C-alpha positions as CSV (number, residue, x, y, z in Angstrom):
1,M,49.3,72.1,-97.7
2,F,45.8,71.1,-97.7
3,S,43.4,71.3,-94.8
4,K,41.9,68.8,-92.2
5,Q,39.3,68.7,-94.1
6,L,40.3,67.6,-97.3
7,Y,42.8,64.7,-95.6
8,M,40.0,63.1,-93.1
9,K,37.5,62.6,-96.2
10,E,40.3,60.3,-97.7
11,V,40.3,58.8,-94.6
12,E,36.9,58.1,-94.3
13,D,37.3,56.6,-97.6
14,R,40.1,54.5,-96.4
15,F,42.6,56.1,-99.2
16,V,44.7,57.4,-96.3
17,S,45.6,55.9,-92.8
18,R,45.9,58.3,-89.9
19,R,48.0,57.2,-86.7
20,I,48.2,58.6,-83.6
21,H,51.0,59.3,-82.0
22,P,51.4,57.0,-78.9
23,Q,52.6,59.8,-76.5
24,F,51.2,63.0,-78.2
25,P,47.5,62.6,-79.1
26,D,47.7,65.8,-81.1
27,I,50.1,64.0,-83.5
28,V,49.1,61.8,-86.6
29,I,51.1,60.6,-89.3
30,L,49.4,60.2,-92.6
31,N,49.9,57.2,-95.2
32,Y,48.4,56.7,-98.4
33,T,46.8,52.7,-98.0
34,E,46.8,49.4,-99.8
35,N,43.0,50.7,-101.5
36,T,45.1,53.4,-103.0
37,T,47.9,51.7,-104.9
38,Y,45.1,49.0,-105.9
39,E,42.3,51.1,-107.3
40,K,45.2,53.9,-108.3
41,R,43.6,56.7,-106.8
42,W,46.5,59.1,-106.6
43,N,46.0,62.9,-105.8
44,D,47.3,66.0,-104.2
45,I,46.4,64.2,-101.1
46,T,47.0,60.9,-101.3
47,L,50.6,61.2,-102.9
48,S,51.5,63.7,-100.1
49,C,50.2,61.2,-97.7
50,R,53.6,58.9,-97.9
51,G,54.7,59.5,-93.7
52,L,53.1,63.2,-93.2
53,I,53.6,64.0,-90.0
54,I,50.9,66.9,-88.5
55,N,50.2,68.1,-85.0
56,E,46.3,68.5,-85.3
57,S,45.9,71.3,-82.6
58,S,48.6,73.9,-84.2
59,N,48.2,72.5,-88.1
60,E,52.0,72.4,-87.9
61,V,53.6,70.3,-90.4
62,L,56.0,68.5,-88.7
63,A,57.5,66.2,-91.0
64,R,57.2,66.3,-94.7
65,P,58.8,63.4,-96.7
66,F,58.7,63.7,-100.5
67,P,55.7,62.7,-102.2
68,K,54.9,59.0,-103.5
69,F,56.7,58.4,-106.9
70,F,56.6,55.1,-108.6
71,N,58.3,52.6,-111.0
72,Y,59.7,53.9,-114.5
73,G,56.7,53.2,-116.8
74,E,54.2,52.3,-114.0
75,L,51.9,55.3,-113.7
76,P,52.1,57.4,-117.3
77,E,49.5,59.9,-116.0
78,Y,52.5,60.8,-113.2
79,E,55.1,61.1,-116.0
80,A,53.3,63.2,-118.2
81,D,54.6,66.2,-116.7
82,I,58.1,65.1,-116.4
83,P,60.8,67.0,-118.6
84,F,62.6,63.7,-120.1
85,N,64.7,65.9,-122.5
86,E,66.5,66.6,-119.3
87,T,69.0,64.8,-117.7
88,P,68.2,63.7,-113.9
89,E,70.1,63.4,-110.8
90,F,70.6,59.5,-110.0
91,T,71.5,58.1,-107.1
92,V,71.9,54.5,-105.7
93,K,68.4,53.2,-104.4
94,L,69.1,51.6,-101.4
95,D,67.4,48.3,-100.0
96,G,66.1,49.5,-96.6
97,S,63.3,50.9,-94.9
98,L,62.4,54.8,-95.4
99,G,63.6,56.6,-92.4
100,I,61.4,60.0,-91.5
101,S,63.0,62.7,-88.8
102,Y,60.4,64.8,-87.0
103,K,60.6,66.8,-83.6
104,I,58.9,67.2,-80.4
105,N,60.0,70.0,-78.0
106,G,63.2,70.1,-79.6
107,Q,64.3,66.4,-79.8
108,T,64.6,64.6,-82.7
109,Y,62.8,61.4,-83.1
110,W,61.7,58.8,-86.4
111,A,58.9,57.2,-88.0
112,T,58.7,55.2,-90.9
113,R,56.5,55.8,-93.7
114,G,53.1,54.7,-91.8
115,S,53.8,54.1,-88.4
116,F,55.8,56.2,-85.1
117,E,56.4,52.4,-83.7
118,S,57.2,49.9,-86.5
119,V,60.6,47.9,-85.9
120,Q,62.2,49.9,-88.5
121,A,61.6,53.2,-86.7
122,Q,62.5,51.7,-83.3
123,T,65.8,50.6,-85.1
124,A,66.3,54.4,-86.9
125,Q,65.6,55.8,-83.3
126,K,68.3,53.4,-82.0
127,I,70.8,54.0,-84.3
128,W,70.2,57.9,-84.0
129,D,70.6,57.6,-80.2
130,E,74.1,55.8,-80.4
131,K,75.6,57.4,-83.5
132,Y,74.1,60.8,-83.6
133,A,72.8,61.8,-80.3
134,D,74.5,65.5,-80.5
135,V,73.3,66.1,-84.3
136,M,71.1,69.4,-85.0
137,I,68.9,68.5,-88.1
138,P,68.1,72.2,-88.8
139,D,64.6,72.7,-87.2
140,E,62.6,73.4,-90.9
141,T,64.3,70.3,-92.1
142,T,62.9,67.3,-92.9
143,L,65.8,64.4,-92.7
144,L,64.8,61.7,-95.1
145,V,66.9,58.1,-94.6
146,E,67.0,54.8,-95.5
147,I,67.4,53.1,-92.3
148,I,70.2,50.1,-92.8
149,D,70.7,47.4,-90.4
150,P,70.8,43.9,-90.7
151,S,67.6,43.2,-88.1
152,T,65.9,44.7,-91.0
153,K,67.5,43.4,-94.0
154,V,64.9,43.2,-97.0
155,V,67.5,41.8,-100.2
156,V,70.5,43.5,-100.4
157,D,73.7,42.2,-98.1
158,Y,75.4,45.4,-96.5
159,S,77.7,43.1,-94.3
160,G,76.6,44.0,-91.1
161,L,75.8,47.9,-91.6
162,S,73.9,49.8,-89.4
163,D,73.2,53.4,-89.8
164,L,71.1,55.7,-91.4
165,I,72.3,57.1,-94.9
166,I,70.6,60.5,-96.3
167,I,68.7,59.6,-99.4
168,G,66.9,63.2,-99.1
169,A,65.6,66.4,-97.1
170,V,62.4,68.6,-97.7
171,D,61.7,71.8,-96.0
172,R,58.6,71.1,-94.1
173,F,57.0,74.6,-94.4
174,S,58.0,75.6,-98.3
175,G,58.0,71.8,-99.8
176,K,61.6,72.8,-101.1
177,D,63.3,69.3,-101.8
178,F,67.0,69.3,-101.6
179,H,69.0,68.9,-104.8
180,Y,71.6,66.3,-104.4
181,N,74.7,68.9,-104.2
182,E,72.5,70.3,-100.9
183,L,72.2,66.8,-100.0
184,L,76.0,66.5,-99.6
185,Q,76.4,69.7,-97.8
186,L,73.7,68.1,-95.4
187,G,75.3,65.5,-94.6
188,T,79.0,66.7,-93.9
189,Q,77.0,69.6,-91.7
190,L,75.4,66.6,-89.9
191,G,78.3,64.1,-90.1
192,M,76.5,61.5,-92.1
193,K,76.6,59.7,-95.0
194,V,74.8,60.4,-98.0
195,T,73.4,57.9,-100.7
196,E,76.2,57.9,-103.5
197,Q,75.3,59.4,-107.1
198,K,75.5,57.4,-110.6
199,K,76.2,59.5,-113.8
200,L,73.7,57.4,-116.4
201,T,71.1,58.3,-118.6
202,L,67.4,57.1,-118.2
203,E,68.2,54.8,-121.6
204,E,71.1,53.5,-119.6
205,A,69.8,52.5,-116.3
206,V,66.5,51.0,-118.3
207,R,69.5,49.1,-120.2
208,L,71.6,48.3,-117.3
209,K,68.9,46.9,-114.8
210,A,68.8,43.5,-116.7
211,T,72.7,43.2,-116.1
212,I,73.2,44.5,-112.6
213,D,73.3,41.8,-109.8
214,H,70.6,41.1,-106.9
215,N,72.7,43.2,-104.4
216,N,71.9,46.1,-106.2
217,E,68.6,47.4,-105.9
218,G,68.6,50.0,-109.0
219,W,68.3,53.8,-108.8
220,V,66.4,56.8,-108.1
221,L,66.0,59.4,-111.0
222,R,65.1,63.1,-109.7
223,W,64.6,66.2,-112.1
224,S,65.0,69.5,-111.1
225,S,61.0,70.1,-110.4
226,G,61.5,67.4,-107.4
227,K,60.0,64.5,-109.5
228,R,61.0,61.3,-109.1
229,L,61.3,58.1,-110.8
230,K,63.0,54.0,-109.5
231,V,64.5,52.0,-111.9
232,K,64.9,48.5,-110.5
233,G,67.4,45.8,-111.3
234,D,65.7,42.8,-112.7
235,R,67.8,40.2,-110.8
236,Y,66.9,41.9,-107.5
237,M,63.0,42.1,-108.2
238,D,63.2,38.1,-108.9
239,I,65.0,37.5,-105.1
240,H,62.6,40.1,-103.8
241,K,59.5,37.9,-105.2
242,I,60.7,34.7,-103.8
243,A,60.7,36.3,-100.6
244,Y,57.3,36.8,-100.9
245,G,56.8,33.5,-102.3
246,L,55.5,35.3,-105.5
247,S,55.3,31.9,-107.8
248,D,53.3,31.1,-110.8
249,K,51.6,28.1,-108.8
250,M,50.7,30.3,-105.8
251,K,49.2,33.0,-108.2
252,T,47.3,30.6,-110.1
253,E,45.7,29.0,-106.6
254,Y,44.8,32.4,-105.5
255,W,43.0,33.1,-108.8
256,R,41.2,30.0,-108.8
257,D,39.9,30.5,-105.4
258,G,39.1,33.4,-106.5
259,K,41.2,35.4,-104.0
260,I,43.4,37.1,-106.5
261,D,42.1,40.7,-105.3
262,E,43.8,39.7,-101.5
263,L,47.1,38.8,-103.3
264,I,47.1,41.9,-104.8
265,L,46.9,43.8,-101.6
266,K,49.6,41.5,-99.7
267,M,51.9,42.4,-102.5
268,P,54.5,45.1,-102.4
269,E,53.7,47.3,-105.1
270,E,56.0,46.4,-107.4
271,F,54.6,43.3,-108.2
272,R,50.9,44.4,-108.5
273,N,50.8,45.3,-112.2
274,E,52.2,42.1,-113.0
275,I,49.7,39.9,-110.9
276,E,46.9,42.3,-112.7
277,D,48.4,41.2,-115.9
278,F,48.2,37.2,-114.7
279,R,45.0,37.6,-113.5
280,K,44.0,38.8,-117.2
281,K,45.8,36.3,-118.8
282,L,44.2,33.6,-116.9
283,D,40.5,34.9,-117.3
284,A,41.4,35.1,-120.9
285,E,42.5,31.5,-121.0
286,L,39.7,30.4,-119.2
287,L,37.1,31.6,-121.7
288,N,39.3,30.0,-124.5
289,L,39.2,26.7,-122.5
290,K,35.6,27.1,-122.5
291,Y,35.2,27.7,-125.9
292,I,37.7,24.7,-127.2
293,V,35.7,22.4,-124.8
294,D,32.6,23.7,-126.6
295,E,33.8,23.2,-130.1
296,Y,35.0,19.9,-129.3
297,L,31.6,18.9,-127.7
298,H,29.4,20.5,-130.8
299,V,31.6,18.3,-133.4
300,S,31.5,15.0,-131.5
301,L,27.6,15.5,-131.0
302,S,27.2,16.2,-134.8
303,N,29.1,12.8,-135.5
304,T,27.0,10.5,-132.8
305,Q,23.5,9.8,-131.9
306,D,24.1,8.1,-128.1
307,R,26.3,8.3,-125.7
308,K,28.3,5.2,-126.3
309,S,29.0,6.8,-129.9
310,F,29.6,10.1,-128.5
311,A,32.2,8.0,-126.1
312,I,33.7,6.0,-129.3
313,H,34.1,9.2,-130.9
314,A,35.4,11.5,-128.3
315,S,38.1,8.8,-127.4
316,S,39.4,9.3,-131.0
317,N,39.0,12.7,-132.0
318,I,39.6,14.8,-128.6
319,P,43.2,15.4,-127.0
320,Q,43.3,13.5,-123.5
321,E,43.6,16.8,-121.6
322,Y,40.5,18.1,-122.9
323,K,38.1,14.6,-122.6
324,Y,37.4,15.1,-118.8
325,L,35.8,18.8,-119.4
326,V,34.2,17.9,-122.7
327,F,32.4,14.5,-121.1
328,K,31.7,17.0,-118.0
329,Q,29.9,19.5,-120.3
330,Y,28.0,16.5,-122.5
331,D,26.1,16.0,-118.9
332,N,25.4,19.6,-118.2
333,K,27.8,19.5,-115.3
334,L,31.0,21.3,-115.9
335,K,31.3,24.3,-114.2
336,Q,33.9,27.5,-114.2
337,E,35.3,25.4,-111.2
338,D,36.4,22.6,-113.1
339,I,38.0,24.6,-115.8
340,K,39.7,26.7,-113.0
341,E,40.9,23.5,-111.6
342,H,42.1,22.3,-114.9
343,I,44.3,25.5,-115.5
344,Y,45.7,25.3,-112.1
345,K,46.8,21.5,-112.1
346,N,48.5,22.6,-115.8
347,Y,49.2,26.1,-114.6
348,S,52.8,25.9,-115.9
349,D,51.5,25.1,-119.9
350,F,49.0,27.9,-119.6
351,V,51.3,30.4,-117.6
352,N,54.4,29.7,-120.4
353,G,51.7,30.1,-123.3
354,E,52.1,26.6,-124.5
355,K,48.4,26.4,-124.5
356,S,45.8,28.1,-126.5
């Protein structure tokens, strides 16, 4: 692993959060921040800080989840060393929260990716204490589970299921990442369910993601190196988007108000590239609309001598939707905010490409 000095630099720069355990002040949980995802500052430290739990007094790693991984096609540099000629393991991506096991004085506790005390962590602890209190996770193993419970439902309906489903395991000392058959053996040993494996190829998954229903999130792909990618279903993503209120109108409103960076930071990572592309599109529409207004103004000025003749020419030669903007430009009163407001009021036309 890396030293405290190295990860504290990322903490100071606000790329890693460091939260202290509420009962054991020497124990901290490290997690990459929204700034990291926004600025794409991915390095060995930020990738590894995905619920990493450390006892800072002894430097012991108490929990070592698998590193951050991405949607297929999201970050080409991450995919550069993935052996795509090798068929990866495919497992069902469950729609809950990541639960991370750790031990203090021999007792098993649960955290989520960035918190010791989140609602999901408390739910995991409750499920563990009720169902698995006598289960002994091997001391060297960080058990990674999907926390499934009606109280923490995201999109997929699991018909009242409340359980911890094994999705991975890592040796907290060596970093060895368990392959699927090892997970099955561990699940049998612990008496716990393991996420389902699917026989697919990457090409099949990319094709099928457009057809699976919203009650299936997608798949996790794992190569022998331990690197992973996600492929999420289109319909699941649509429902997820609705759950966050991510409509075209809302995105345009944030863009109009100069707050789209704020929106990007609020949204799950899966939507951020989409919002950034949306901003680029509207920025281009803004420049294009300004050009159109200037062109109409130039043509009208070339054919008129005064405001009256300008108004007569404009009424016959300028499309209705541009007249207001052209007249404001004629009076030297057109501001960027006016053009943005026009795009917002007609957002559907601009977003769907009917204006250019």
